[in-house]
C-alpha positions, 0 to 999 in steps of 0.5 A, spaced: 528 539 485 520 538 486 518 542 492 524 547 492 522 554 493 525 556 487 522 551 483 515 553 486 516 560 484 518 558 477 512 553 475 507 559 478 509 563 472 503 562 468 506 560 461 511 556 464 506 552 468 502 551 462 508 548 458 510 544 464 503 541 466 502 539 458 509 535 459 507 532 466 500 530 463 503 527 457 508 523 461 502 521 466 498 518 460 504 514 457 510 510 460 511 514 467 509 508 471 509 510 479 507 517 478 501 521 481 497 526 478 492 531 481 488 532 488 481 530 488 476 529 494 474 522 493 475 516 489 470 517 484 473 524 482 480 521 481 477 515 477 473 520 472 479 524 471 483 518 469 485 517 462 482 512 458 488 509 455 489 504 461 484 500 465 482 503 472 484 499 478 487 493 480 482 488 478 485 486 471 490 482 468 495 487 467 496 488 475 496 481 477 502 480 473 506 485 476 511 484 482 514 477 480 521 480 480 520 482 488 519 475 490 527 474 491 529 481 493 527 487 498 527 494 498 529 498 504 522 499 506 521 492 507 526 491 513 522 494 518 516 490 517 520 484 516 524 486 523 517 486 526 514 480 523 520 476 526 520 479 533 512 477 533 513 470 531 518 469 536 513 472 541 508 466 539 504 469 533 503 464 527 497 466 523 498 472 518 493 476 514 496 479 508 492 485 506 493 487 499 499 482 499 498 481 491 501 474 489 505 473 496 510 478 495 512 478 502 511 471 504 516 469 498 521 474 499 522 475 507 524 467 507 530 469 504 532 473 510 529 469 516 526 462 517 519 462 518 516 458 524 514 451 521 507 452 523 506 459 520 499 460 516 499 466 511 493 468 508 494 473 502 488 478 501 487 481 494 482 482 488 480 476 484 484 477 478 490 477 483 488 472 487 488 467 481 495 469 479 497 468 486 494 461 486 497 459 479 504 461 482 503 458 488 502 451 484 508 453 480 512 454 485 510 448 490 508 453 495 506 449 502 498 449 504 500 454 509 500 459 504 493 461 501 489 466 498 482 470 499 478 476 497 474 476 503 476 481 509 472 476 514 478 471 513 482 476 517 478 474 523 482 470 529 489 472 525 495 474 530 497 479 525 494 483 520 499 486 515 498 491 510 504 493 506 503 499 501 496 496 500 491 501 504 492 507 500 488 503 494 482 502 498 477 507 499 472 503 503 472 499 507 477 503 511 482 499 516 478 501 522 471 498 519 475 492 517 477 491 523 471 493 527 467 487 522 471 482 525 468 477 530 475 476 533 480 482 532 488 481 530 492 482 536 497 486 532 496 490 526 502 491 522 502 497 517 508 499 512 509 503 506 503 507 507 502 515 505 500 518 512 500 526 512 499 532 516 494 535 511 487 533 511 486 526 507 486 527 499 486 522 493 490 523 487 491 518 481 497 513 480 499 510 474 502 503 476 504 502 469 498 497 467 493 501 470 491 507 473 488 507 480 485 512 485 490 513 491 489 515 498 494 520 502 491 519 509 491 524 515 495 521 520 491 522 526 485 520 522 488 514 520 490 512 527 484 514 531 479 508 529 484 503 532 486 507 538 478 507 539 478 500 538 483 498 543 489 498 540 495 502 542 502 504 538 507 500 539 512 502 534 512 508 528 518 509 523 518 512 516 520 509 509 525 514 506 525 510 500 517 512 498 515 519 496 509 521 493 511 527 488 505 532 486 509 537 482 503 541 480 501 541 487 507 541 491 504 543 498 501 536 497 507 532 496 509 527 501 517 526 502 516 520 506 511 514 508 510 511 514 510 504 518 506 503 524 505 497 529 499 497 533 498 492 539 491 490 542 
């Protein structure tokens, strides 16, 4: 319903818009996990607008306990990244740096669908609270030493594949381009998936992730790609994640209907 001409005309009526806005605000402050609210110029402005009913950001105990149900299953948007990982492994890639990989979700889930090379090395980057939860889970599951966790971007140096699947939108600084430029040895491949790329100017919204509120960036696609192209990467593939949307009912012109995946090769 959101985004249709009729709906946009309806919520433009002052009285109806106020009632609808109050309903959205109540839901966003409550149990509407996964919803986004507002349009802001930067992280600071979005953070200031966040309700005080939940923590701000991922670095706390609540988000660290999320996604365990995803360790054994995929969603449709996982398949393009899994396809390319399998292909890049067959081409000789072995060392993966999984930026924002949480508790190792992709590492565990993808192995239900294809065999990783025996000599693969998989490093998950995340905030300290999530890294600690990931290490505890790895001990519990008896994960091999090939799986490790870090909160240091510098550990991406020398990786074959820099994987970012649904994580870059939660980080204002450093940007992807800045992270890659800081590395003494850049990854040959950058595999980006489930990322909100828009034709509008880059902006920030606020997301209710259930256990916390997080500022959340929607990137202008050309601005997003420019630093990588300037840094010697080329786009090897691009696809759309039709199962991911960012609905902004009070700002329908900013609503994003599909997310994007990209494979860069250097």
